[in-house]
C-alpha positions, -999 to +999 in steps of 0.1 A: -299-202+357-264-199+372-257-162+379-221-168+370-230-183+335-251-155+330-224-128+333-211-114+302-187-087+291-210-057+286-200-031+257-229-010+257-240+005+290-267+026+297-264+059+315-281+044+349-253+050+376-240+024+400-255+037+434-230+045+460-240+016+484-238-013+457-204+001+446-194+003+483-205-036+487-184-043+456-153-026+470-158-040+504-158-077+490-127-070+466-112-059+499-113-091+516-103-113+485-072-135+490-040-123+479-002-139+484+006-136+520-024-108+524+000-083+510-030-067+493-006-052+465-032-032+447-048+004+446-081+010+429-092+042+415-129+049+409-136+069+379-171+084+381-168+120+375-165+136+339-130+144+347-122+109+359-139+093+329-120+116+305-088+106+319-095+069+312-107+078+276-075+098+270-056+064+276-074+053+245-094+028+264-127+015+245-157+039+255-186+015+264-207+043+280-202+029+317-205+057+342-184+038+368-150+026+362-125+009+385-090+014+375-070-016+391-034-008+398-007-031+411+014-017+441+048-029+431+062-017+463+040-043+481+048-073+462+057-109+470+082-132+453+082-166+448+112-179+467+118-210+440+114-191+407+121-157+418+089-144+400+065-116+414+031-130+416+015-096+417-005-101+383-021-133+401-034-109+429-048-085+404-065-115+386-079-128+419-093-092+431-105-083+394-124-117+391-139-111+428-150-076+416-168-090+384-186-118+402-198-100+432-208-070+408-233-097+391-245-109+424-255-070+432-273-069+399-243-048+382-230-057+349-193-054+340-165-055+314-129-063+321-106-043+298-068-044+294-067-027+260-056+008+270-023+026+273-011+022+310+016+049+308-009+075+295-030+067+325-003+066+349+006+102+337-030+114+338-034+101+374-002+113+387+006+079+399+036+074+423+066+052+416+055+016+419+017+022+410+007+008+378-025+006+360-031-032+351-067-032+341-100-013+341-132-028+353-165-010+338-195-014+358-231-006+352-263-017+334-265-027+298-287-008+274-318-027+262-302-038+228-268-053+246-259-088+241-231-109+248-206-114+219-204-148+199-169-154+218-189-156+253-205-190+243-171-206+234-162-225+263-140-256+265-152-289+277-139-297+312-120-328+298-102-306+276-082-286+303-088-307+336-064-335+345-068-356+376-037-370+390 
């Protein structure tokens, strides 16, 4: 089966930690992910200590038991603006690096869960982030408990003909 089809959002992690070498490989791949004009407008905090994980919990993030959480922050001091519609495209870059992290983790045997449901202001304060640095998402990394399974929503996928248009 396709490894990317097998990937799902784990919401029940075991206590097994992601080893330092594997984590470094994931982060190295994120580092080379494409971004607009190669601005790389992000900062990633890695929460692995009890103190770091508590800061994430204080931000009302769900507790899925992960012992490694990537806090993906936008760096709005290093953004790019589309000259035609004047919009910052920073969230597209955040999406690219986040998807890269999710999929490369799976290739390394590490499961994940992408989370946006937390209070970014609390986390910004907890981490004492400077102006322009803003928490956008969390990526939980680790290994699922034996009884963990994908949610029913995981299998709800549209057929290609529903969203692909050839012109």
